[in-house]
C-alpha positions, 0 to 999 in steps of 0.5 A: 899218205893217201889223199881221198876225195868225197863226192857230195850230192844233194837230192830230191826225187831223183829216182830217174837219174841217181842210179846212173850218177852213183854208178859213175861214182863207183871209184869214190870211197865215199859218196855223201847224199843229202836228201832234201825230202824225196817221196820217190825211190831216190833213197832206196836206190842210193842205199843199194850202193856200198860207198854211199852215206845217206843223210836227210835234211830240210832244203835250205837253198842250194848253197847252204845244202851243198855246204851241209853235205860237204860238212858230212864228208869225211875227206878233206877234198870235196867233189860236188856233183848234181844228182842228174850228172855223170862223171866220165872216165876221163874226169876220173883219170884227171882227178886221180892225177890231181890227187897225187899232185897235192901229196907232199913228199911222194 
């Protein structure tokens, strides 16, 4: 059994930062982006990453929009990150260790 984590992001007009964020998430099998009305190149940049699933919706507040993005994810574990944040290699290592701690009978 392999427990996977989906990264989820809500975005709007994040072309200046989204590439850096997505590069830092390259180890994730699935990155869900819920775009809430970008008029810049955010969606074009996001589409260039193989592990990104891009969706569009109206912005309904941060909490609801983050929950909507999480509901689009395929994996049971969700890592929520903002479109201007970067995950560090140390955090990726810690997440990998946590993932295996939750596996039964391994």
